N, CA, C and O of each residue as an XYZ file, in Angstrom:
492
protein
N      49.697     -2.122     -4.056
C      49.076     -1.259     -3.078
C      49.022      0.154     -3.624
O      50.010      0.677     -4.140
N      47.885      0.746     -3.506
C      47.707      2.112     -3.980
C      48.251      3.073     -2.936
O      47.988      2.918     -1.744
N      49.008      4.063     -3.384
C      49.569      5.032     -2.435
C      49.468      6.448     -2.999
O      48.956      6.666     -4.097
N      49.963      7.388     -2.226
C      49.851      8.807     -2.581
C      50.633      9.129     -3.853
O      50.182      9.929     -4.673
N      51.796      8.516     -4.020
C      52.604      8.810     -5.211
C      51.881      8.331     -6.481
O      51.916      9.009     -7.508
N      51.240      7.184     -6.407
C      50.484      6.705     -7.569
C      49.289      7.616     -7.850
O      48.958      7.883     -9.005
N      48.650      8.088     -6.785
C      47.517      8.986     -6.948
C      47.961     10.291     -7.622
O      47.279     10.805     -8.508
N      49.101     10.813     -7.193
C      49.630     12.047     -7.802
C      49.954     11.819     -9.279
O      49.643     12.652    -10.130
N      50.581     10.683     -9.568
C      50.948     10.388    -10.965
C      49.688     10.246    -11.819
O      49.649     10.717    -12.956
N      48.664      9.599    -11.273
C      47.401      9.441    -11.998
C      46.810     10.812    -12.318
O      46.339     11.048    -13.430
N      46.837     11.704    -11.347
C      46.298     13.048    -11.569
C      47.109     13.813    -12.625
O      46.545     14.537    -13.445
N      48.430     13.644    -12.593
C      49.273     14.298    -13.596
C      48.922     13.806    -14.998
O      48.758     14.592    -15.931
N      48.812     12.487    -15.118
C      48.510     11.910    -16.426
C      47.122     12.312    -16.906
O      46.927     12.549    -18.098
N      46.172     12.391    -16.009
C      44.816     12.822    -16.396
C      44.838     14.287    -16.851
O      44.174     14.661    -17.818
N      45.609     15.098    -16.139
C      45.749     16.494    -16.561
C      46.344     16.592    -17.958
O      45.875     17.366    -18.792
N      47.381     15.799    -18.203
C      48.013     15.795    -19.528
C      47.046     15.255    -20.573
O      47.046     15.705    -21.719
N      46.220     14.287    -20.176
C      45.237     13.725    -21.104
C      44.223     14.793    -21.512
O      43.844     14.881    -22.680
N      43.790     15.597    -20.555
C      42.842     16.672    -20.854
C      43.463     17.694    -21.807
O      42.789     18.262    -22.667
N      44.752     17.907    -21.629
C      45.465     18.853    -22.495
C      45.876     18.213    -23.813
O      46.401     18.884    -24.702
N      45.637     16.926    -23.931
C      45.969     16.139    -25.126
C      47.472     16.173    -25.412
O      47.910     16.348    -26.549
N      48.243     15.997    -24.332
C      49.697     16.007    -24.494
C      50.322     14.678    -24.077
O      51.524     14.618    -23.818
N      49.531     13.623    -24.009
C      50.050     12.313    -23.598
C      50.752     11.612    -24.749
O      50.282     11.602    -25.887
N      51.890     11.030    -24.414
C      52.574     10.168    -25.387
C      51.915      8.793    -25.312
O      51.112      8.530    -24.416
N      52.256      7.930    -26.249
C      51.710      6.567    -26.230
C      52.128      5.849    -24.951
O      51.338      5.118    -24.355
N      53.344      6.056    -24.545
C      53.851      5.436    -23.313
C      53.056      5.929    -22.103
O      52.707      5.142    -21.222
N      52.774      7.215    -22.063
C      52.010      7.782    -20.952
C      50.556      7.309    -20.986
O      49.940      7.103    -19.940
N      50.009      7.138    -22.200
C      48.646      6.602    -22.316
C      48.581      5.192    -21.744
O      47.627      4.835    -21.051
N      49.594      4.402    -22.037
C      49.658      3.041    -21.496
C      49.813      3.080    -19.984
O      49.181      2.305    -19.266
N      50.662      3.992    -19.503
C      50.857      4.140    -18.061
C      49.547      4.570    -17.394
O      49.198      4.067    -16.326
N      48.822      5.504    -18.028
C      47.539      5.957    -17.486
C      46.553      4.800    -17.416
O      45.873      4.616    -16.407
N      46.478      4.034    -18.473
C      45.565      2.886    -18.495
C      45.920      1.897    -17.381
O      45.045      1.368    -16.696
N      47.223      1.662    -17.219
C      47.674      0.749    -16.161
C      47.308      1.289    -14.784
O      46.812      0.551    -13.932
N      47.554      2.584    -14.569
C      47.223      3.189    -13.266
C      45.718      3.177    -12.999
O      45.279      2.931    -11.875
N      44.935      3.446    -14.044
C      43.473      3.412    -13.876
C      43.028      2.007    -13.494
O      42.200      1.830    -12.600
N      43.590      0.998    -14.185
C      43.215     -0.381    -13.869
C      43.664     -0.746    -12.454
O      42.935     -1.404    -11.711
N      44.873     -0.310    -12.091
C      45.387     -0.583    -10.746
C      44.487      0.079     -9.693
O      44.177     -0.522     -8.664
N      44.077      1.313     -9.961
C      43.192      2.022     -9.019
C      41.840      1.307     -8.906
O      41.297      1.161     -7.810
N      41.310      0.869    -10.037
C      40.037      0.128    -10.023
C      40.170     -1.171     -9.237
O      39.288     -1.524     -8.455
N      41.283     -1.883     -9.450
C      41.522     -3.124     -8.708
C      41.620     -2.856     -7.205
O      41.061     -3.584     -6.385
N      42.351     -1.784     -6.870
C      42.501     -1.403     -5.463
C      41.136     -1.091     -4.843
O      40.828     -1.541     -3.740
N      40.331     -0.321     -5.560
C      39.012      0.042     -5.038
C      38.104     -1.175     -4.929
O      37.309     -1.285     -3.996
N      38.228     -2.084     -5.884
C      37.413     -3.302     -5.837
C      37.750     -4.121     -4.586
O      36.858     -4.599     -3.886
N      39.042     -4.274     -4.318
C      39.469     -5.006     -3.120
C      38.967     -4.296     -1.864
O      38.471     -4.928     -0.931
N      39.106     -2.964     -1.860
C      38.658     -2.197     -0.695
C      37.156     -2.366     -0.489
O      36.696     -2.509      0.643
N      36.394     -2.349     -1.576
C      34.940     -2.510     -1.474
C      34.586     -3.912     -0.979
O      33.713     -4.070     -0.126
N      35.259     -4.919     -1.510
C      35.001     -6.296     -1.072
C      35.320     -6.454      0.414
O      34.558     -7.065      1.163
N      36.459     -5.892      0.827
C      36.831     -5.979      2.249
C      35.832     -5.233      3.130
O      35.424     -5.733      4.178
N      35.441     -4.032      2.698
C      34.478     -3.243      3.468
C      33.132     -3.949      3.537
O      32.466     -3.934      4.572
N      32.737     -4.566      2.434
C      31.483     -5.308      2.411
C      31.558     -6.497      3.365
O      30.599     -6.786      4.080
N      32.687     -7.178      3.375
C      32.873     -8.306      4.298
C      32.793     -7.857      5.746
O      32.160     -8.511      6.574
N      33.440     -6.731      6.047
C      33.373     -6.206      7.418
C      31.947     -5.814      7.783
O      31.486     -6.077      8.894
N      31.255     -5.185      6.841
C      29.873     -4.773      7.098
C      28.977     -6.001      7.313
O      28.118     -6.004      8.195
N      29.184     -7.030      6.506
C      28.386     -8.251      6.666
C      28.671     -8.918      8.002
O      27.753     -9.395      8.670
N      29.933     -8.953      8.393
C      30.284     -9.541      9.697
C      29.674     -8.722     10.827
O      29.182     -9.275     11.811
N      29.711     -7.407     10.681
C      29.099     -6.542     11.698
C      27.599     -6.781     11.750
O      27.012     -6.797     12.832
N      26.979     -6.966     10.603
C      25.539     -7.247     10.567
C      25.208     -8.560     11.254
O      24.207     -8.663     11.963
N      26.049     -9.561     11.045
C      25.836    -10.858     11.706
C      25.924    -10.684     13.228
O      25.098    -11.210     13.974
N      26.953     -9.928     13.675
C      27.089     -9.684     15.125
C      25.892     -8.916     15.667
O      25.369     -9.232     16.735
N      25.470     -7.910     14.924
C      24.324     -7.111     15.369
C      23.041     -7.949     15.407
O      22.230     -7.805     16.322
N      22.864     -8.801     14.435
C      21.675     -9.668     14.424
C      21.689    -10.605     15.626
O      20.650    -10.848     16.239
N      22.860    -11.127     15.961
C      22.969    -11.988     17.147
C      22.644    -11.190     18.402
O      21.968    -11.689     19.303
N      23.120     -9.962     18.462
C      22.811     -9.118     19.621
C      21.323     -8.814     19.687
O      20.735     -8.801     20.768
N      20.715     -8.569     18.531
C      19.276     -8.302     18.503
C      18.517     -9.506     19.032
O      17.591     -9.363     19.831
N      18.910    -10.696     18.584
C      18.237    -11.911     19.059
C      18.416    -12.083     20.563
O      17.489    -12.488     21.263
N      19.606    -11.776     21.050
C      19.876    -11.884     22.483
C      19.019    -10.885     23.264
O      18.452    -11.227     24.301
N      18.929     -9.665     22.768
C      18.133     -8.637     23.447
C      16.654     -9.020     23.413
O      15.941     -8.815     24.395
N      16.194     -9.565     22.306
C      14.791     -9.996     22.218
C      14.505    -11.109     23.215
O      13.470    -11.097     23.881
N      15.410    -12.066     23.320
C      15.219    -13.156     24.282
C      15.223    -12.603     25.699
O      14.400    -13.000     26.524
N      16.130    -11.703     25.979
C      16.194    -11.082     27.301
C      14.910    -10.297     27.579
O      14.390    -10.319     28.695
N      14.416     -9.621     26.578
C      13.184     -8.847     26.727
C      12.017     -9.765     27.064
O      11.199     -9.440     27.924
N      11.937    -10.915     26.390
C      10.870    -11.879     26.704
C      10.985    -12.370     28.142
O       9.985    -12.490     28.850
N      12.214    -12.653     28.565
C      12.424    -13.101     29.946
C      12.005    -12.021     30.937
O      11.358    -12.308     31.944
N      12.376    -10.782     30.644
C      12.025     -9.676     31.541
C      10.512     -9.448     31.569
O       9.950     -9.134     32.618
N       9.862     -9.603     30.428
C       8.405     -9.474     30.397
C       7.761    -10.536     31.281
O       6.811    -10.252     32.011
N       8.278    -11.754     31.213
C       7.769    -12.827     32.076
C       7.995    -12.503     33.546
O       7.121    -12.733     34.382
N       9.165    -11.971     33.854
C       9.469    -11.593     35.233
C       8.527    -10.498     35.717
O       8.046    -10.543     36.849
N       8.268     -9.529     34.873
C       7.341     -8.446     35.241
C       5.945     -9.007     35.483
O       5.270     -8.606     36.432
N       5.517     -9.913     34.648
C       4.197    -10.516     34.843
C       4.131    -11.267     36.171
O       3.128    -11.201     36.881
N       5.206    -11.981     36.498
C       5.250    -12.680     37.786
C       5.184    -11.682     38.933
O       4.471    -11.905     39.912
N       5.925    -10.580     38.816
C       5.932     -9.580     39.874
C       4.572     -8.901     40.006
O       4.129     -8.606     41.115
N       3.912     -8.655     38.881
C       2.582     -8.056     38.933
C       1.591     -9.005     39.608
O       0.747     -8.570     40.392
N       1.693    -10.292     39.304
C       0.819    -11.281     39.944
C       1.108    -11.335     41.443
O       0.184    -11.411     42.253
N       2.384    -11.296     41.812
C       2.771    -11.307     43.230
C       2.214    -10.065     43.937
O       1.681    -10.164     45.042
N       2.338     -8.914     43.303
C       1.821     -7.676     43.886
C       0.310     -7.774     44.082
O      -0.208     -7.339     45.111
N      -0.390     -8.331     43.123
C      -1.842     -8.497     43.258
C      -2.163     -9.404     44.445
O      -3.101     -9.135     45.196
N      -1.390    -10.476     44.616
C      -1.594    -11.371     45.765
C      -1.347    -10.631     47.076
O      -2.133    -10.748     48.015
N      -0.259     -9.871     47.140
C       0.075     -9.122     48.357
C      -1.012     -8.101     48.655
O      -1.425     -7.952     49.805
N      -1.474     -7.403     47.634
C      -2.536     -6.415     47.852
C      -3.802     -7.080     48.370
O      -4.482     -6.522     49.231
N      -4.131     -8.269     47.857
C      -5.312     -8.997     48.337
C      -5.133     -9.423     49.793
O      -6.073     -9.345     50.583
N      -3.923     -9.876     50.150
C      -3.642    -10.262     51.544
C      -3.771     -9.054     52.458
O      -4.385     -9.137     53.521
N      -3.194     -7.937     52.047
C      -3.268     -6.717     52.865
C      -4.728     -6.288     53.030
O      -5.139     -5.890     54.119
N      -5.501     -6.367     51.965
C      -6.917     -5.985     52.047
C      -7.653     -6.897     53.031
O      -8.474     -6.421     53.815
N      -7.366     -8.210     52.997
C      -8.010     -9.133     53.948
C      -7.576     -8.820     55.376
O      -8.385     -8.875     56.301
N      -6.292     -8.489     55.553
C      -5.798     -8.158     56.899
C      -6.466     -6.887     57.413
O      -6.850     -6.821     58.581
N      -6.608     -5.892     56.568
C      -7.276     -4.652     56.962
C      -8.728     -4.926     57.334
O      -9.242     -4.364     58.301
N      -9.378     -5.777     56.577
C     -10.773     -6.136     56.881
C     -10.863     -6.832     58.232
O     -11.764     -6.533     59.016
N      -9.958     -7.746     58.518
C      -9.951     -8.434     59.827
C      -9.704     -7.437     60.955
O     -10.343     -7.513     62.005
N      -8.772     -6.496     60.738
C      -8.486     -5.495     61.766
C      -9.731     -4.644     62.036
O     -10.068     -4.372     63.189
N     -10.404     -4.231     60.968
C     -11.634     -3.444     61.159
C     -12.685     -4.252     61.908
O     -13.374     -3.728     62.783
N     -12.804     -5.531     61.559
C     -13.777     -6.388     62.240
C     -13.441     -6.532     63.729
O     -14.338     -6.470     64.571
N     -12.161     -6.722     64.060
C     -11.773     -6.848     65.471
C     -12.067     -5.554     66.233
O     -12.573     -5.584     67.355
N     -11.751     -4.443     65.620
C     -12.028     -3.158     66.278
C     -13.524     -2.985     66.518
O     -13.947     -2.528     67.580
N     -14.310     -3.355     65.522
C     -15.760     -3.233     65.669
C     -16.274     -4.166     66.758
O     -17.110     -3.768     67.570
N     -15.789     -5.387     66.784
C     -16.209     -6.332     67.842
C     -15.804     -5.814     69.216
O     -16.581     -5.899     70.167
N     -14.591     -5.277     69.324
C     -14.118     -4.716     70.594
C     -15.041     -3.585     71.030
O     -15.422     -3.505     72.198
N     -15.401     -2.713     70.094
C     -16.277     -1.590     70.420
C     -17.634     -2.096     70.900
O     -18.205     -1.550     71.844
N     -18.150     -3.142     70.247
C     -19.443     -3.685     70.656
C     -19.367     -4.302     72.046
O     -20.294     -4.153     72.842
N     -18.273     -4.991     72.341
C     -18.128     -5.662     73.642
C     -17.886     -4.652     74.761
O     -18.479     -4.764     75.834
N     -17.037     -3.686     74.527
C     -16.627     -2.766     75.596
C     -17.349     -1.433     75.565
O     -17.361     -0.711     76.562
N     -17.935     -1.106     74.462
C     -18.560      0.198     74.333
C     -17.547      1.304     74.097
O     -17.918      2.477     74.071
N     -16.319      0.971     73.930
C     -15.249      1.960     73.673
C     -14.472      1.563     72.427
O     -14.481      0.414     71.985
N     -13.794      2.582     71.880
C     -12.882      2.297     70.765
C     -11.547      1.899     71.359
O     -11.300      2.118     72.545
N     -10.691      1.320     70.551
C      -9.364      0.913     71.023
C      -8.519      2.119     71.414
O      -7.584      1.987     72.204
N      -8.829      3.273     70.881
C      -8.031      4.452     71.160
C      -8.314      5.036     72.564
O      -7.478      5.746     73.123
N      -9.485      4.730     73.117
C      -9.829      5.264     74.434
C      -9.011      4.543     75.505
O      -8.814      3.330     75.431
N      -8.535      5.298     76.504
C      -7.754      4.635     77.561
C      -8.644      3.736     78.401
O      -9.826      4.009     78.614
N      -8.049      2.679     78.860
C      -8.765      1.755     79.739
C      -8.496      2.198     81.166
O      -7.344      2.359     81.571
N      -9.573      2.394     81.928
C      -9.376      2.808     83.328
C      -9.205      1.599     84.192
O      -9.818      0.556     83.964
N      -8.368      1.747     85.185
C      -8.082      0.661     86.112
C      -9.261      0.527     87.086
O      -9.757      1.548     87.561
N      -9.727     -0.685     87.403
C     -10.858     -0.847     88.342
C     -10.482     -0.376     89.744
O     -11.383     -0.067     90.523
N      -9.240     -0.307     90.097
C      -8.820      0.131     91.442
C      -8.646      1.643     91.506
O      -8.450      2.195     92.588
N      -8.714      2.318     90.368
C      -8.495      3.765     90.380
C      -9.722      4.455     90.976
O     -10.852      3.992     90.820
N      -9.476      5.565     91.657
C     -10.570      6.378     92.103
C     -10.947      6.275     93.439
O     -11.880      6.952     93.872
């Protein structure tokens, strides 16, 4: 496992390497630490890639679920729009019948429905 103490030692050895003051033993230690760091990073990258791939699989499943839900909702909206069109047609027919009744009443009585009806006994 890579830790802070190994990181510090790696930096010390690299500094000594730049100054060209490494012994053979320290060169071997540096090589070992570099390889250990590379191995650690490789494992970390593989693990991160695995997590990212798993997250992608989950996200793709969610996308498919949302798409299916969207199709269902689109169908529901279409049904509701068709229902609204039917209701509007019914209301239009009812309004037409009401206008026709009012017109027939006016023709029969000579009055509109809004005019008060006088009682035959009044007066």
